C-alpha atoms as a printed R data frame, in Angstrom:
    type eleno elety resid chain resno       x       y       z
1   ATOM     1    CA   MET     A     1 -17.376 -33.647 -13.031
2   ATOM     2    CA   ARG     A     2 -13.702 -34.648 -13.212
3   ATOM     3    CA   GLU     A     3 -10.904 -33.528 -10.937
4   ATOM     4    CA   ILE     A     4  -7.436 -33.616 -12.448
5   ATOM     5    CA   SER     A     5  -4.304 -33.026 -10.420
6   ATOM     6    CA   VAL     A     6  -0.744 -32.822 -11.736
7   ATOM     7    CA   PRO     A     7   2.505 -31.634 -10.149
8   ATOM     8    CA   ALA     A     8   3.370 -27.965 -10.684
9   ATOM     9    CA   ASN     A     9   5.892 -27.421 -13.477
10  ATOM    10    CA   TYR     A    10   7.176 -24.162 -12.033
11  ATOM    11    CA   THR     A    11   8.797 -22.989  -8.823
12  ATOM    12    CA   ILE     A    12   8.521 -19.707  -6.927
13  ATOM    13    CA   ASP     A    13  11.735 -18.036  -5.806
14  ATOM    14    CA   PRO     A    14  11.323 -17.592  -2.022
15  ATOM    15    CA   ALA     A    15  13.158 -14.250  -2.227
16  ATOM    16    CA   SER     A    16  10.800 -12.822  -4.878
17  ATOM    17    CA   SER     A    17   7.587 -10.795  -4.686
18  ATOM    18    CA   THR     A    18   4.773 -10.079  -7.120
19  ATOM    19    CA   VAL     A    19   5.939  -6.567  -7.983
20  ATOM    20    CA   ASP     A    20   9.184  -8.018  -9.358
21  ATOM    21    CA   VAL     A    21   7.394  -8.712 -12.657
22  ATOM    22    CA   VAL     A    22   7.322  -4.959 -13.361
23  ATOM    23    CA   PHE     A    23  10.902  -4.214 -12.399
24  ATOM    24    CA   ASP     A    24  12.208  -7.285 -14.242
25  ATOM    25    CA   ALA     A    25  10.392  -6.215 -17.415
26  ATOM    26    CA   ALA     A    26  11.629  -2.629 -17.100
27  ATOM    27    CA   ARG     A    27  15.188  -3.909 -16.796
28  ATOM    28    CA   THR     A    28  15.106  -6.475 -19.619
29  ATOM    29    CA   ALA     A    29  12.678  -4.821 -22.070
30  ATOM    30    CA   PRO     A    30  12.277  -1.149 -21.083
31  ATOM    31    CA   GLN     A    31  10.703  -0.070 -24.396
32  ATOM    32    CA   SER     A    32   8.237  -2.939 -24.612
33  ATOM    33    CA   VAL     A    33   4.565  -2.029 -24.280
34  ATOM    34    CA   ARG     A    34   2.488  -4.262 -22.013
35  ATOM    35    CA   VAL     A    35  -0.085  -1.696 -20.921
36  ATOM    36    CA   LYS     A    36  -2.240   0.771 -22.805
37  ATOM    37    CA   ARG     A    37  -4.090   3.633 -21.164
38  ATOM    38    CA   LEU     A    38  -7.400   4.982 -22.416
39  ATOM    39    CA   VAL     A    39  -7.070   8.749 -22.779
40  ATOM    40    CA   GLY     A    40  -9.791  10.790 -24.462
41  ATOM    41    CA   GLY     A    41 -11.211   7.697 -26.130
42  ATOM    42    CA   GLU     A    42  -7.838   6.608 -27.530
43  ATOM    43    CA   TRP     A    43  -5.593   3.812 -26.302
44  ATOM    44    CA   GLN     A    44  -2.155   5.268 -25.545
45  ATOM    45    CA   PRO     A    45   0.881   2.949 -25.183
46  ATOM    46    CA   VAL     A    46   2.840   2.939 -21.917
47  ATOM    47    CA   THR     A    47   6.338   1.414 -22.030
48  ATOM    48    CA   THR     A    48   7.451  -0.844 -19.206
49  ATOM    49    CA   LYS     A    49  10.010   1.786 -18.203
50  ATOM    50    CA   GLN     A    50   7.315   4.470 -18.009
51  ATOM    51    CA   TYR     A    51   5.112   2.073 -16.049
52  ATOM    52    CA   GLU     A    52   7.933   1.332 -13.616
53  ATOM    53    CA   GLN     A    53   8.596   5.032 -13.085
54  ATOM    54    CA   GLU     A    54   4.929   5.721 -12.368
55  ATOM    55    CA   ILE     A    55   4.829   2.896  -9.839
56  ATOM    56    CA   LEU     A    56   8.026   4.153  -8.226
57  ATOM    57    CA   GLY     A    57   6.511   7.640  -7.958
58  ATOM    58    CA   VAL     A    58   3.455   6.322  -6.110
59  ATOM    59    CA   ALA     A    59   5.619   4.066  -3.933
60  ATOM    60    CA   LYS     A    60   7.779   7.017  -2.874
61  ATOM    61    CA   GLY     A    61   4.620   8.913  -2.008
62  ATOM    62    CA   LEU     A    62   3.427   6.032   0.165
63  ATOM    63    CA   ILE     A    63   6.735   6.092   2.033
64  ATOM    64    CA   ALA     A    64   6.383   9.860   2.477
65  ATOM    65    CA   GLN     A    65   2.919   9.196   3.935
66  ATOM    66    CA   GLY     A    66   4.499   6.941   6.512
67  ATOM    67    CA   VAL     A    67   3.211   3.654   5.090
68  ATOM    68    CA   GLN     A    68   5.348   0.857   6.537
69  ATOM    69    CA   PRO     A    69   5.938  -2.760   5.475
70  ATOM    70    CA   GLY     A    70   2.923  -4.805   6.547
71  ATOM    71    CA   ASP     A    71   0.584  -1.795   6.703
72  ATOM    72    CA   ARG     A    72  -2.809  -2.197   5.028
73  ATOM    73    CA   VAL     A    73  -3.894   0.194   2.288
74  ATOM    74    CA   ALA     A    74  -7.558   0.055   1.191
75  ATOM    75    CA   LEU     A    75  -8.229   0.515  -2.529
76  ATOM    76    CA   VAL     A    76 -11.857   1.227  -3.439
77  ATOM    77    CA   SER     A    77 -12.139   1.523  -7.207
78  ATOM    78    CA   SER     A    78 -13.429  -0.018 -10.391
79  ATOM    79    CA   THR     A    79 -11.046  -1.614 -12.883
80  ATOM    80    CA   ARG     A    80  -9.004   1.150 -14.480
81  ATOM    81    CA   TYR     A    81  -5.421   1.995 -15.411
82  ATOM    82    CA   GLU     A    82  -4.565   3.382 -11.963
83  ATOM    83    CA   TRP     A    83  -5.725   0.273 -10.084
84  ATOM    84    CA   PRO     A    84  -2.711  -1.980 -10.774
85  ATOM    85    CA   VAL     A    85  -0.331   1.004 -10.656
86  ATOM    86    CA   ILE     A    86  -1.384   1.639  -7.049
87  ATOM    87    CA   ASP     A    87  -1.480  -2.096  -6.278
88  ATOM    88    CA   PHE     A    88   2.108  -2.627  -7.504
89  ATOM    89    CA   ALA     A    89   3.253   0.495  -5.630
90  ATOM    90    CA   ILE     A    90   1.760  -0.806  -2.380
91  ATOM    91    CA   TRP     A    91   3.660  -4.060  -2.859
92  ATOM    92    CA   ALA     A    92   6.854  -2.172  -3.715
93  ATOM    93    CA   VAL     A    93   6.932  -0.726  -0.182
94  ATOM    94    CA   GLY     A    94   6.072  -4.059   1.417
95  ATOM    95    CA   ALA     A    95   2.542  -3.031   2.353
96  ATOM    96    CA   VAL     A    96  -0.675  -5.007   1.889
97  ATOM    97    CA   THR     A    97  -3.446  -4.108  -0.563
98  ATOM    98    CA   VAL     A    98  -7.020  -4.369   0.698
99  ATOM    99    CA   PRO     A    99  -9.213  -4.234  -2.422
100 ATOM   100    CA   VAL     A   100 -12.806  -3.119  -1.956
101 ATOM   101    CA   TYR     A   101 -15.471  -3.280  -4.679
102 ATOM   102    CA   GLU     A   102 -16.389   0.171  -5.940
103 ATOM   103    CA   THR     A   103 -20.078  -0.670  -5.404
104 ATOM   104    CA   SER     A   104 -19.598  -1.367  -1.689
105 ATOM   105    CA   SER     A   105 -21.919   0.373   0.747
106 ATOM   106    CA   ALA     A   106 -20.771   2.617   3.577
107 ATOM   107    CA   GLY     A   107 -21.421  -0.212   6.027
108 ATOM   108    CA   GLN     A   108 -19.331  -2.677   4.055
109 ATOM   109    CA   ILE     A   109 -16.466  -0.186   3.733
110 ATOM   110    CA   ASP     A   110 -16.663   0.566   7.448
111 ATOM   111    CA   TRP     A   111 -16.337  -3.103   8.401
112 ATOM   112    CA   ILE     A   112 -13.414  -3.746   6.026
113 ATOM   113    CA   LEU     A   113 -11.533  -0.684   7.288
114 ATOM   114    CA   GLN     A   114 -12.079  -1.783  10.874
115 ATOM   115    CA   ASP     A   115 -11.233  -5.441  10.335
116 ATOM   116    CA   SER     A   116  -8.176  -4.867   8.100
117 ATOM   117    CA   ASP     A   117  -6.818  -2.013  10.232
118 ATOM   118    CA   ALA     A   118  -6.045  -0.009   7.064
119 ATOM   119    CA   VAL     A   119  -3.906   3.099   7.555
120 ATOM   120    CA   LEU     A   120  -4.621   4.740   4.182
121 ATOM   121    CA   MET     A   121  -7.586   4.616   1.823
122 ATOM   122    CA   ILE     A   122  -7.567   5.383  -1.887
123 ATOM   123    CA   ILE     A   123 -11.002   5.723  -3.473
124 ATOM   124    CA   GLU     A   124 -12.082   6.216  -7.066
125 ATOM   125    CA   GLY     A   125 -14.295   9.287  -7.110
126 ATOM   126    CA   SER     A   126 -17.470  11.042  -6.017
127 ATOM   127    CA   LYS     A   127 -19.609   7.911  -5.521
128 ATOM   128    CA   GLN     A   128 -17.110   6.373  -3.136
129 ATOM   129    CA   ALA     A   129 -16.543   9.749  -1.475
130 ATOM   130    CA   ALA     A   130 -20.267   9.927  -0.719
131 ATOM   131    CA   GLU     A   131 -20.153   6.489   0.940
132 ATOM   132    CA   VAL     A   132 -17.085   7.443   2.981
133 ATOM   133    CA   ALA     A   133 -18.790  10.698   4.047
134 ATOM   134    CA   GLU     A   134 -21.444   8.600   5.812
135 ATOM   135    CA   LEU     A   135 -18.832   7.037   8.072
136 ATOM   136    CA   THR     A   136 -18.443   8.544  11.520
137 ATOM   137    CA   ASP     A   137 -15.216   6.666  12.211
138 ATOM   138    CA   LEU     A   138 -12.428   5.856   9.748
139 ATOM   139    CA   HIS     A   139 -10.761   3.732  12.434
140 ATOM   140    CA   ASN     A   140  -6.993   3.715  11.777
141 ATOM   141    CA   VAL     A   141  -7.156   5.434   8.360
142 ATOM   142    CA   LYS     A   142  -5.140   8.629   8.487
143 ATOM   143    CA   ARG     A   143  -5.931   9.963   5.024
144 ATOM   144    CA   VAL     A   144  -8.298   9.419   2.096
145 ATOM   145    CA   LEU     A   145  -7.133  10.100  -1.482
146 ATOM   146    CA   ARG     A   146  -9.224  10.155  -4.646
147 ATOM   147    CA   ILE     A   147  -8.096   8.812  -8.020
148 ATOM   148    CA   ASP     A   148 -10.557  11.161  -9.721
149 ATOM   149    CA   PRO     A   149  -9.926  14.324  -7.725
150 ATOM   150    CA   ALA     A   150 -12.439  16.828  -6.445
151 ATOM   151    CA   GLU     A   151 -12.225  20.296  -7.991
152 ATOM   152    CA   GLY     A   152  -8.997  22.037  -7.090
153 ATOM   153    CA   GLU     A   153  -7.304  18.872  -5.852
154 ATOM   154    CA   GLN     A   154  -4.752  16.479  -7.304
155 ATOM   155    CA   GLY     A   155  -5.590  12.890  -8.110
156 ATOM   156    CA   ALA     A   156  -4.146  10.178  -5.868
157 ATOM   157    CA   VAL     A   157  -1.372   9.170  -8.279
158 ATOM   158    CA   ALA     A   158  -0.248  12.751  -8.920
159 ATOM   159    CA   ALA     A   159  -0.527  13.734  -5.250
160 ATOM   160    CA   LEU     A   160   1.511  10.796  -4.000
161 ATOM   161    CA   THR     A   161   4.121  11.277  -6.719
162 ATOM   162    CA   ALA     A   162   4.522  14.947  -5.783
163 ATOM   163    CA   GLU     A   163   4.680  14.234  -2.059
164 ATOM   164    CA   GLY     A   164   7.322  11.556  -2.543
165 ATOM   165    CA   SER     A   165   9.596  13.636  -4.744
166 ATOM   166    CA   GLU     A   166  12.264  13.855  -2.021
167 ATOM   167    CA   ILE     A   167  12.339  10.085  -1.490
168 ATOM   168    CA   THR     A   168  15.002   8.305  -3.553
169 ATOM   169    CA   GLU     A   169  14.355   5.308  -5.799
170 ATOM   170    CA   GLU     A   170  17.115   3.530  -3.911
171 ATOM   171    CA   LYS     A   171  15.027   3.710  -0.750
172 ATOM   172    CA   VAL     A   172  12.129   2.017  -2.519
173 ATOM   173    CA   HIS     A   173  14.367  -0.698  -3.951
174 ATOM   174    CA   ALA     A   174  16.039  -1.267  -0.585
175 ATOM   175    CA   GLY     A   175  12.653  -1.810   1.023
176 ATOM   176    CA   ARG     A   176  11.421  -3.956  -1.856
177 ATOM   177    CA   ALA     A   177  14.431  -6.242  -1.459
178 ATOM   178    CA   GLY     A   178  13.121  -7.205   1.952
179 ATOM   179    CA   VAL     A   179   9.746  -8.410   0.636
180 ATOM   180    CA   THR     A   180   9.641 -12.199   0.200
181 ATOM   181    CA   ALA     A   181   7.277 -14.695  -1.381
182 ATOM   182    CA   ASP     A   182   5.899 -15.703   2.009
183 ATOM   183    CA   ASP     A   183   4.952 -12.142   2.968
184 ATOM   184    CA   LEU     A   184   1.300 -11.114   2.969
185 ATOM   185    CA   ALA     A   185   0.366  -9.382  -0.296
186 ATOM   186    CA   THR     A   186  -3.358  -8.795  -0.037
187 ATOM   187    CA   LEU     A   187  -6.485  -9.211   2.079
188 ATOM   188    CA   ILE     A   188  -9.453 -10.065  -0.141
189 ATOM   189    CA   TYR     A   189 -12.819  -9.926   1.573
190 ATOM   190    CA   THR     A   190 -15.581 -12.438   0.918
191 ATOM   191    CA   SER     A   191 -19.074 -11.397  -0.154
192 ATOM   192    CA   GLY     A   192 -20.367 -11.869   3.387
193 ATOM   193    CA   THR     A   193 -23.369 -14.006   2.421
194 ATOM   194    CA   THR     A   194 -23.017 -16.110   5.590
195 ATOM   195    CA   GLY     A   195 -22.137 -13.264   7.930
196 ATOM   196    CA   ARG     A   196 -19.687 -10.416   7.997
197 ATOM   197    CA   PRO     A   197 -17.111 -10.548   5.169
198 ATOM   198    CA   LYS     A   198 -13.924 -12.367   6.095
199 ATOM   199    CA   GLY     A   199 -10.513 -11.235   4.928
200 ATOM   200    CA   CYS     A   200  -8.703 -13.988   3.018
201 ATOM   201    CA   GLU     A   201  -4.945 -13.701   3.398
202 ATOM   202    CA   LEU     A   202  -2.951 -14.242   0.200
203 ATOM   203    CA   THR     A   203   0.824 -14.130   0.095
204 ATOM   204    CA   HIS     A   204   2.989 -13.051  -2.820
205 ATOM   205    CA   SER     A   205   3.680 -16.739  -3.391
206 ATOM   206    CA   ASN     A   206  -0.063 -17.418  -3.689
207 ATOM   207    CA   LEU     A   207  -0.519 -14.758  -6.371
208 ATOM   208    CA   MET     A   208   2.660 -15.629  -8.257
209 ATOM   209    CA   SER     A   209   1.774 -19.330  -8.211
210 ATOM   210    CA   GLU     A   210  -1.621 -18.637  -9.728
211 ATOM   211    CA   ALA     A   211  -0.108 -16.409 -12.410
212 ATOM   212    CA   GLU     A   212   2.509 -19.053 -13.239
213 ATOM   213    CA   ALA     A   213  -0.173 -21.746 -13.352
214 ATOM   214    CA   ILE     A   214  -2.161 -19.672 -15.850
215 ATOM   215    CA   LEU     A   215   0.889 -19.194 -18.061
216 ATOM   216    CA   ALA     A   216   1.708 -22.909 -17.852
217 ATOM   217    CA   SER     A   217  -1.849 -23.888 -18.829
218 ATOM   218    CA   PRO     A   218  -3.263 -24.069 -22.368
219 ATOM   219    CA   PHE     A   219  -4.265 -20.426 -21.881
220 ATOM   220    CA   GLY     A   220  -0.604 -19.407 -21.775
221 ATOM   221    CA   ASP     A   221  -0.179 -19.359 -25.553
222 ATOM   222    CA   ALA     A   222  -3.019 -16.838 -25.900
223 ATOM   223    CA   ILE     A   223  -1.405 -14.619 -23.268
224 ATOM   224    CA   ARG     A   224   2.210 -14.568 -24.432
225 ATOM   225    CA   GLY     A   225   2.486 -11.819 -26.992
226 ATOM   226    CA   GLY     A   226  -1.298 -11.495 -27.032
227 ATOM   227    CA   SER     A   227  -3.736  -8.877 -25.764
228 ATOM   228    CA   ASN     A   228  -6.564  -8.508 -23.289
229 ATOM   229    CA   VAL     A   229  -9.183  -5.936 -22.322
230 ATOM   230    CA   MET     A   230  -9.455  -6.304 -18.543
231 ATOM   231    CA   PHE     A   231 -12.939  -5.334 -17.377
232 ATOM   232    CA   LEU     A   232 -13.724  -7.708 -14.510
233 ATOM   233    CA   PRO     A   233 -13.236  -6.234 -11.018
234 ATOM   234    CA   LEU     A   234  -9.586  -6.335  -9.968
235 ATOM   235    CA   ALA     A   235 -10.898  -6.557  -6.411
236 ATOM   236    CA   HIS     A   236 -11.541 -10.229  -7.277
237 ATOM   237    CA   VAL     A   237  -8.592 -12.622  -7.192
238 ATOM   238    CA   LEU     A   238  -9.271 -14.099 -10.650
239 ATOM   239    CA   ALA     A   239  -8.888 -10.810 -12.527
240 ATOM   240    CA   ARG     A   240  -5.918  -9.897 -10.343
241 ATOM   241    CA   ALA     A   241  -4.071 -13.152 -11.090
242 ATOM   242    CA   VAL     A   242  -4.790 -12.966 -14.820
243 ATOM   243    CA   ASN     A   243  -3.613  -9.347 -14.884
244 ATOM   244    CA   ILE     A   244  -0.303 -10.394 -13.293
245 ATOM   245    CA   ALA     A   245   0.016 -13.330 -15.705
246 ATOM   246    CA   CYS     A   246  -0.603 -11.027 -18.675
247 ATOM   247    CA   PHE     A   247   2.120  -8.623 -17.594
248 ATOM   248    CA   LYS     A   248   4.591 -11.417 -16.924
249 ATOM   249    CA   GLY     A   249   3.708 -13.091 -20.210
250 ATOM   250    CA   GLY     A   250   4.182  -9.909 -22.210
251 ATOM   251    CA   ALA     A   251   0.546  -9.492 -23.190
252 ATOM   252    CA   LEU     A   252  -0.821  -6.055 -24.038
253 ATOM   253    CA   VAL     A   253  -3.531  -5.097 -21.527
254 ATOM   254    CA   GLY     A   254  -6.036  -2.275 -21.442
255 ATOM   255    CA   HIS     A   255  -8.160  -1.700 -18.323
256 ATOM   256    CA   PHE     A   256 -11.770  -0.701 -18.993
257 ATOM   257    CA   ASN     A   257 -14.709  -0.191 -16.612
258 ATOM   258    CA   ASP     A   258 -17.579   0.829 -18.901
259 ATOM   259    CA   THR     A   259 -19.077  -2.594 -19.574
260 ATOM   260    CA   LYS     A   260 -22.074  -1.108 -21.422
261 ATOM   261    CA   ASN     A   261 -19.678   0.039 -24.143
262 ATOM   262    CA   LEU     A   262 -17.375  -2.951 -24.029
263 ATOM   263    CA   VAL     A   263 -18.038  -4.539 -27.438
264 ATOM   264    CA   PRO     A   264 -16.629  -1.584 -29.462
265 ATOM   265    CA   GLN     A   265 -13.418  -1.905 -27.420
266 ATOM   266    CA   PHE     A   266 -13.067  -5.500 -28.580
267 ATOM   267    CA   SER     A   267 -13.036  -4.263 -32.171
268 ATOM   268    CA   ILE     A   268 -10.337  -1.724 -31.336
269 ATOM   269    CA   PHE     A   269  -8.181  -3.842 -29.035
270 ATOM   270    CA   LYS     A   270  -8.682  -7.207 -30.787
271 ATOM   271    CA   PRO     A   271  -7.990  -9.284 -27.667
272 ATOM   272    CA   THR     A   272  -6.548 -12.794 -27.933
273 ATOM   273    CA   LEU     A   273  -7.823 -13.534 -24.428
274 ATOM   274    CA   ILE     A   274 -11.197 -12.599 -22.960
275 ATOM   275    CA   LEU     A   275 -11.741 -12.971 -19.229
276 ATOM   276    CA   SER     A   276 -15.343 -12.803 -18.153
277 ATOM   277    CA   VAL     A   277 -18.069 -14.444 -16.094
278 ATOM   278    CA   PRO     A   278 -20.721 -16.902 -17.344
279 ATOM   279    CA   ARG     A   279 -23.484 -14.300 -17.417
280 ATOM   280    CA   VAL     A   280 -21.682 -12.190 -20.021
281 ATOM   281    CA   PHE     A   281 -21.127 -15.171 -22.325
282 ATOM   282    CA   GLU     A   282 -24.716 -16.274 -21.827
283 ATOM   283    CA   LYS     A   283 -25.962 -12.799 -22.810
284 ATOM   284    CA   VAL     A   284 -23.816 -12.887 -25.974
285 ATOM   285    CA   TYR     A   285 -25.258 -16.296 -26.805
286 ATOM   286    CA   ALA     A   286 -28.868 -15.270 -26.137
287 ATOM   287    CA   SER     A   287 -28.505 -12.125 -28.230
288 ATOM   288    CA   ALA     A   288 -27.010 -14.041 -31.153
289 ATOM   289    CA   GLN     A   289 -29.695 -16.719 -30.926
290 ATOM   290    CA   GLN     A   290 -32.493 -14.163 -30.906
291 ATOM   291    CA   SER     A   291 -30.997 -12.341 -33.887
292 ATOM   292    CA   ALA     A   292 -30.873 -15.614 -35.800
293 ATOM   293    CA   VAL     A   293 -34.501 -16.432 -34.963
294 ATOM   294    CA   ASP     A   294 -35.645 -12.941 -35.912
295 ATOM   295    CA   GLY     A   295 -33.839 -13.284 -39.227
296 ATOM   296    CA   GLY     A   296 -35.439 -16.629 -40.001
297 ATOM   297    CA   LYS     A   297 -32.191 -18.535 -39.417
298 ATOM   298    CA   GLY     A   298 -33.018 -20.176 -36.124
299 ATOM   299    CA   LYS     A   299 -32.581 -23.730 -37.474
300 ATOM   300    CA   ILE     A   300 -29.174 -22.877 -38.893
301 ATOM   301    CA   PHE     A   301 -28.160 -21.411 -35.559
302 ATOM   302    CA   ASP     A   302 -29.357 -24.510 -33.662
303 ATOM   303    CA   ALA     A   303 -27.461 -26.786 -36.055
304 ATOM   304    CA   ALA     A   304 -24.361 -24.666 -35.548
305 ATOM   305    CA   VAL     A   305 -24.753 -25.025 -31.782
306 ATOM   306    CA   GLN     A   306 -24.941 -28.815 -31.988
307 ATOM   307    CA   THR     A   307 -21.985 -28.965 -34.344
308 ATOM   308    CA   ALA     A   308 -19.937 -26.761 -32.004
309 ATOM   309    CA   ILE     A   309 -20.622 -29.107 -29.101
310 ATOM   310    CA   GLU     A   310 -19.796 -32.219 -31.132
311 ATOM   311    CA   TYR     A   311 -16.636 -30.639 -32.521
312 ATOM   312    CA   SER     A   312 -15.456 -29.587 -29.045
313 ATOM   313    CA   GLN     A   313 -16.104 -33.052 -27.646
314 ATOM   314    CA   ALA     A   314 -14.278 -34.637 -30.614
315 ATOM   315    CA   GLN     A   315 -11.249 -32.418 -30.013
316 ATOM   316    CA   ASP     A   316 -11.022 -33.827 -26.497
317 ATOM   317    CA   ALA     A   317 -11.415 -37.391 -27.774
318 ATOM   318    CA   GLY     A   318  -8.646 -37.425 -30.386
319 ATOM   319    CA   GLY     A   319  -9.943 -35.185 -33.163
320 ATOM   320    CA   ALA     A   320 -12.917 -34.647 -35.451
321 ATOM   321    CA   GLY     A   321 -13.695 -36.762 -38.508
322 ATOM   322    CA   LEU     A   322 -13.846 -35.400 -42.054
323 ATOM   323    CA   LEU     A   323 -17.627 -34.878 -42.069
324 ATOM   324    CA   LEU     A   324 -17.619 -33.082 -38.729
325 ATOM   325    CA   LYS     A   325 -14.700 -30.933 -39.851
326 ATOM   326    CA   ALA     A   326 -16.598 -29.983 -43.005
327 ATOM   327    CA   LYS     A   327 -19.717 -29.068 -41.019
328 ATOM   328    CA   HIS     A   328 -17.630 -27.022 -38.586
329 ATOM   329    CA   THR     A   329 -15.955 -25.151 -41.456
330 ATOM   330    CA   LEU     A   330 -19.339 -24.372 -43.004
331 ATOM   331    CA   PHE     A   331 -20.811 -23.062 -39.759
332 ATOM   332    CA   ASP     A   332 -17.649 -21.095 -39.095
333 ATOM   333    CA   LYS     A   333 -18.516 -19.049 -42.185
334 ATOM   334    CA   LEU     A   334 -22.227 -18.854 -41.447
335 ATOM   335    CA   VAL     A   335 -22.295 -18.379 -37.652
336 ATOM   336    CA   TYR     A   336 -19.104 -18.744 -35.636
337 ATOM   337    CA   GLY     A   337 -17.157 -16.179 -37.624
338 ATOM   338    CA   LYS     A   338 -19.733 -13.497 -36.816
339 ATOM   339    CA   LEU     A   339 -19.538 -14.259 -33.108
340 ATOM   340    CA   LYS     A   340 -15.750 -14.189 -33.181
341 ATOM   341    CA   ALA     A   341 -15.851 -10.890 -35.053
342 ATOM   342    CA   ALA     A   342 -17.995  -9.414 -32.280
343 ATOM   343    CA   LEU     A   343 -15.197 -10.324 -29.853
344 ATOM   344    CA   GLY     A   344 -12.640  -8.504 -31.972
345 ATOM   345    CA   GLY     A   345 -11.865 -11.253 -34.460
346 ATOM   346    CA   ASN     A   346  -8.686 -12.413 -32.717
347 ATOM   347    CA   CYS     A   347  -9.925 -14.233 -29.600
348 ATOM   348    CA   LYS     A   348  -8.178 -17.568 -29.061
349 ATOM   349    CA   VAL     A   349  -9.207 -18.310 -25.480
350 ATOM   350    CA   ALA     A   350 -12.080 -17.295 -23.225
351 ATOM   351    CA   ILE     A   351 -11.693 -17.807 -19.489
352 ATOM   352    CA   SER     A   352 -14.789 -17.830 -17.315
353 ATOM   353    CA   GLY     A   353 -14.948 -17.721 -13.541
354 ATOM   354    CA   GLY     A   354 -17.182 -16.756 -10.680
355 ATOM   355    CA   ALA     A   355 -20.109 -19.166 -11.122
356 ATOM   356    CA   PRO     A   356 -21.050 -22.497 -12.732
357 ATOM   357    CA   TRP     A   357 -21.947 -22.546 -16.414
358 ATOM   358    CA   ALA     A   358 -25.611 -22.884 -17.223
359 ATOM   359    CA   LEU     A   359 -26.299 -25.975 -19.315
360 ATOM   360    CA   GLY     A   360 -26.769 -25.756 -23.052
361 ATOM   361    CA   SER     A   361 -26.219 -22.200 -24.204
362 ATOM   362    CA   ALA     A   362 -23.167 -21.454 -22.123
363 ATOM   363    CA   THR     A   363 -21.550 -24.775 -23.033
364 ATOM   364    CA   SER     A   364 -21.998 -23.986 -26.689
365 ATOM   365    CA   SER     A   365 -20.722 -20.436 -26.496
366 ATOM   366    CA   ALA     A   366 -17.697 -21.667 -24.537
367 ATOM   367    CA   ALA     A   367 -17.001 -24.232 -27.244
368 ATOM   368    CA   TRP     A   368 -16.990 -21.518 -29.915
369 ATOM   369    CA   ALA     A   369 -14.758 -19.209 -27.916
370 ATOM   370    CA   SER     A   370 -12.179 -21.853 -27.053
371 ATOM   371    CA   ARG     A   371 -11.971 -23.791 -30.309
């Protein structure tokens, strides 16, 4: 293990907030497309100006609901298009997002509502509604809205937009101007493995610093002008920070929550960046290895693994020699190319977080993805 520390090569404007990335993009590049929305199985482009207007609509609705700067708003949903729209809107009014995993139990939701003192809760759909129905006390929550509405109702985004129709954009912008980098942006609750979950306070500066650090890292080149299918939970800080970095860096992002059908989306979206956790990469590796063994090509696969490790290590030590380069080129045609094709054929960087890599297989698959 090595720990490397270098001074930050960026600064955070103390008068800024995380939501500024949207409004800055809408002002400087209103017709650019940084988000796509999955509608009826098709990815539909959303311009930055359209995205800004949708966020403003939700923000006006939050003001109409009486949400004040510093108020907590609980968001219980899987990763989907509406998640960051609501998140940015909460920030636009100076409020604090309290993300809750969509798989959380009624007891977990109850504790987070109580501890965070949330005044409004936005849930995804029927599963979360069933958990909320078990609660006998919503504490300080005055209203619950659903992203996927019950029959005869409006979804949360549409309902808030309609209810805020009398609020002016100027009122939102006036309030947003008062939000600074040191203000609280989110309360992210721990897993609670050592007791009740604890709310970790993150400021706008914390989130913006992480996004800037990602863009300043070697990953930045894959983000700028690139693309990403975001499928990790946005309730986790890693996915949240990468999502912000992608928007700021001008990457095209699609939000997708059906992980069982994820691979076909790679072929459609052709991401340059893939953000995942070790277990997903390990499953890809194990599946590819088994396919090779079943096809009588297990030895070729093993040789490709060893070459990938040696090539990755050589890259960190000044570069590969001619023989190693030749072997790597050969295995790129025989093995690596097929793995890269399964990831959409355009992946330049894979970022993993959430747990340590397992030895061997994960190291090899990481080498292929990042080289």
